[in-house]
N, C-alpha and C positions, 0 to 999 in steps of 0.2 A: 526606606519608605518612612513617611511621616507617621507619627503615632495616631492611632484611631481614638477619637475622643468620645464617640457616642457609645452607648451601652449595647451589648449584644441582645438579640431578641430572646424572648422566653422560649424554652424548649417546646417543640411541636407547633409553634406558631408559624404560619406561612406569611412570608413577606414578599410584597411585589418587587419586581425587578428594579423599578425606579428608586425605591427606598434603599435597596442594597447598593445600587450605583452611588447614591449620595453618601452612604456610609463609608464607602471606599474612595470617594472623590474621583470616580471614573464615570464614563458615559454608559448609558444603557446599551449603546451600540457595541461597546467593548465587551460587555457581558454576553451579548448575542454572538459576537465573533468567537469568544471562548467556547460557546456552545457549539457553533458550526465546526470549530476545530476539534471537537470531541474532548475538550478539557473539563468542561462543567456540564452537569446534567440538571436542568431545572425541572421542577414539577410543573405541569401545565394543566390549566383548567380545560373544560370542554370547549371553551371559546378561544383557547390558545394563550391565555394570560400566563406569563411565566412567574413562578413563585420559588422562593428559596426558604430554607429553614436555618436555624442556628448551626446545624451540622455543616452547612455550606460555607459559613464565614471563614473557618480555618482553612478550607481548601482554596477559596478565592484569594485569601491573603497569601497562601503559599504560592499560587500561580503568579500573583503580582510580584512577589519576591524573586521567583525564578526568572521572570522577564526583566525586572528592573535591576536587581542586585547581581544575580548570576549571569545576566545578559544572554539568556537562552532564547532562541526563537521557538516557534510552535513545533516545528519538526524535531528539534532537540528535546523539548519537553515530552512530546509524544513518545520518542524513542526511549527516553529515560523511564517513562511510565510503563512502557512495554517490557521493561526489565523487572517489574514487580513480580515476585514469585507467586503468581495467582494459584498455582497448584498447591502451594503450602497454605496459603490463606484460606482457600476453599476446602482444604483437606482432601484433595483428589488423590494424592500419592504420586510419587515420582514416576511410577510405571505408566500411569495414564498421561503424564506430561508428554511422553515421547510421541504419542499418536494424537495429541489434542489439536483439533483444527482451530481452536480459539487462539492459541499462542503461536501459531506458525508464522504470523505476520509480526516480525520483530520491529516494525516501524510504528506501531500504534498500540495503545493499551487494550487489554482484553475486552473492556466494556464497550469499545468501539466496534467490536465484531458483532454483527447482527445475529449470528447464531448463538451468541452468549445468552441473550435474554430476548424473549418474544415481546415483552411489554416494556416501554421506557421506564415505568415505575419500578420494574425489577432492577434495571440498571442503576436507578437512583439509590436503591437500598443495597446494592451489591457490596459484599464484604470487601472486595478488592478495591473498588472505587472509594469506599468509606475509609479504608485504611491508608490510602495514598498520602494524605497529609502527614502521617506519622512515620512514613518510610524513612529508614535510617540513611539511605543513599541520598534522598532529597535533603534531609537535615545536614548531612555532611557537606553536600555541595553548597548549601546556603551559608554554612559556617565558614567555609574556605573561600567564599567569594570576596573579591576586593570591594571595599566600601565605594559606593557611588560618588562620583565627583560632586562637590558642592559648588553651587553657582554664586 
Protein backbone atom coordinates (compact mmCIF):
# COMPACT_ATOMS: atom_id res chain seq x y z
CA UNK A 1 0.00 0.00 0.00
CA UNK A 2 1.34 3.43 -0.83
CA UNK A 3 2.30 5.79 1.96
CA UNK A 4 -0.37 8.12 3.20
CA UNK A 5 0.84 11.68 2.90
CA UNK A 6 -1.94 13.64 4.55
CA UNK A 7 -2.05 14.24 8.27
CA UNK A 8 -4.37 12.35 10.58
CA UNK A 9 -7.38 14.26 11.92
CA UNK A 10 -7.45 15.78 15.37
CA UNK A 11 -8.72 13.46 18.15
CA UNK A 12 -12.51 13.56 18.51
CA UNK A 13 -13.08 15.43 15.25
CA UNK A 14 -15.70 13.88 12.98
CA UNK A 15 -14.65 13.56 9.35
CA UNK A 16 -17.08 13.06 6.49
CA UNK A 17 -16.82 9.89 4.47
CA UNK A 18 -15.61 11.70 1.33
CA UNK A 19 -12.62 13.17 3.16
CA UNK A 20 -11.73 9.75 4.57
CA UNK A 21 -12.00 8.19 1.10
CA UNK A 22 -9.66 10.84 -0.34
CA UNK A 23 -7.19 10.27 2.50
CA UNK A 24 -6.93 6.57 1.61
CA UNK A 25 -7.27 7.13 -2.16
CA UNK A 26 -10.34 4.91 -2.32
CA UNK A 27 -13.95 5.51 -3.29
CA UNK A 28 -16.79 6.42 -0.96
CA UNK A 29 -18.58 3.38 -2.33
CA UNK A 30 -15.77 1.13 -1.08
CA UNK A 31 -16.15 2.52 2.46
CA UNK A 32 -19.91 1.94 2.23
CA UNK A 33 -19.23 -1.62 1.06
CA UNK A 34 -16.95 -2.20 4.06
CA UNK A 35 -19.79 -0.95 6.24
CA UNK A 36 -22.36 -3.27 4.61
CA UNK A 37 -19.93 -6.16 5.04
CA UNK A 38 -19.68 -5.40 8.77
CA UNK A 39 -16.02 -4.45 8.68
CA UNK A 40 -16.32 -0.76 9.61
CA UNK A 41 -18.84 1.09 11.71
CA UNK A 42 -19.23 4.78 10.88
CA UNK A 43 -20.95 7.29 13.09
CA UNK A 44 -24.12 8.59 11.44
CA UNK A 45 -25.92 11.87 11.77
CA UNK A 46 -29.69 12.00 12.11
CA UNK A 47 -29.78 12.61 8.34
CA UNK A 48 -27.60 9.55 7.64
CA UNK A 49 -24.32 11.31 6.87
CA UNK A 50 -21.43 8.97 7.65
CA UNK A 51 -18.58 10.24 9.79
CA UNK A 52 -15.33 8.74 10.96
CA UNK A 53 -12.83 9.80 13.62
CA UNK A 54 -9.10 9.45 14.11
CA UNK A 55 -9.72 6.03 15.72
CA UNK A 56 -11.08 4.72 12.42
CA UNK A 57 -8.01 5.51 10.34
CA UNK A 58 -5.89 2.67 11.76
CA UNK A 59 -8.74 0.21 11.27
CA UNK A 60 -9.46 1.27 7.69
CA UNK A 61 -5.74 1.06 6.89
CA UNK A 62 -5.67 -2.44 8.41
CA UNK A 63 -8.63 -3.60 6.32
CA UNK A 64 -7.03 -2.21 3.17
CA UNK A 65 -3.83 -4.09 3.97
CA UNK A 66 -5.75 -7.32 4.63
CA UNK A 67 -7.43 -7.02 1.23
CA UNK A 68 -4.46 -5.76 -0.78
CA UNK A 69 -1.42 -7.30 0.87
CA UNK A 70 -2.77 -10.43 2.58
CA UNK A 71 -5.26 -10.93 -0.30
CA UNK A 72 -8.14 -11.83 1.99
CA UNK A 73 -11.73 -11.57 0.82
CA UNK A 74 -14.50 -10.20 3.06
CA UNK A 75 -15.53 -13.65 4.28
CA UNK A 76 -11.93 -14.37 5.26
CA UNK A 77 -11.60 -11.09 7.12
CA UNK A 78 -14.92 -11.61 8.93
CA UNK A 79 -13.89 -15.14 9.92
CA UNK A 80 -10.53 -13.89 11.19
CA UNK A 81 -12.27 -11.16 13.20
CA UNK A 82 -14.71 -13.72 14.62
CA UNK A 83 -11.68 -15.35 16.24
CA UNK A 84 -10.96 -12.27 18.35
CA UNK A 85 -11.25 -13.30 22.02
CA UNK A 86 -14.13 -10.95 22.83
CA UNK A 87 -14.76 -12.71 26.17
CA UNK A 88 -11.23 -11.71 27.25
CA UNK A 89 -11.42 -8.18 25.88
CA UNK A 90 -14.80 -7.59 27.56
CA UNK A 91 -13.71 -9.44 30.71
CA UNK A 92 -16.70 -11.78 30.54
CA UNK A 93 -14.73 -14.79 31.70
CA UNK A 94 -14.25 -18.14 30.01
CA UNK A 95 -17.32 -19.69 31.68
CA UNK A 96 -19.67 -17.16 30.07
CA UNK A 97 -18.00 -17.80 26.72
CA UNK A 98 -19.45 -21.31 26.56
CA UNK A 99 -23.08 -20.12 26.51
CA UNK A 100 -22.58 -16.79 24.78
CA UNK A 101 -25.02 -16.26 21.91
CA UNK A 102 -22.85 -13.48 20.51
CA UNK A 103 -19.87 -15.68 19.67
CA UNK A 104 -21.73 -18.78 18.47
CA UNK A 105 -21.46 -17.57 14.86
CA UNK A 106 -17.84 -18.25 13.96
CA UNK A 107 -18.19 -16.57 10.58
CA UNK A 108 -18.59 -12.98 11.72
CA UNK A 109 -17.17 -10.69 14.42
CA UNK A 110 -19.19 -10.24 17.59
CA UNK A 111 -20.06 -6.61 16.76
CA UNK A 112 -22.07 -7.84 13.74
CA UNK A 113 -24.37 -9.75 16.08
CA UNK A 114 -27.35 -7.47 16.66
CA UNK A 115 -27.86 -8.80 20.20
CA UNK A 116 -24.39 -7.49 21.10
CA UNK A 117 -25.46 -3.85 21.19
CA UNK A 118 -28.83 -2.19 20.86
CA UNK A 119 -27.52 1.07 19.40
CA UNK A 120 -24.96 1.38 16.56
CA UNK A 121 -23.12 3.99 18.65
CA UNK A 122 -22.48 1.23 21.21
CA UNK A 123 -20.89 -0.94 18.52
CA UNK A 124 -18.77 2.01 17.35
CA UNK A 125 -17.18 2.31 20.78
CA UNK A 126 -17.18 -1.45 21.50
CA UNK A 127 -13.88 -2.51 23.09
CA UNK A 128 -13.66 -5.55 20.78
CA UNK A 129 -14.21 -3.47 17.62
CA UNK A 130 -11.74 -0.84 18.82
CA UNK A 131 -9.06 -3.42 19.67
CA UNK A 132 -9.26 -5.23 16.31
CA UNK A 133 -6.50 -3.20 14.57
CA UNK A 134 -4.08 -4.13 17.36
CA UNK A 135 -4.92 -7.86 17.24
CA UNK A 136 -1.73 -9.92 17.15
CA UNK A 137 -3.25 -12.43 14.69
CA UNK A 138 -3.93 -9.65 12.19
CA UNK A 139 -0.46 -8.20 12.67
CA UNK A 140 1.15 -11.62 12.19
CA UNK A 141 -0.85 -12.23 9.03
CA UNK A 142 0.15 -8.89 7.57
CA UNK A 143 3.82 -9.36 8.44
CA UNK A 144 3.89 -12.79 6.80
CA UNK A 145 2.01 -11.68 3.67
CA UNK A 146 3.94 -11.67 0.42
CA UNK A 147 4.71 -8.25 -0.97
CA UNK A 148 2.23 -7.15 -3.64
CA UNK A 149 3.44 -7.36 -7.22
CA UNK A 150 4.80 -4.10 -8.61
CA UNK A 151 3.50 -2.96 -11.99
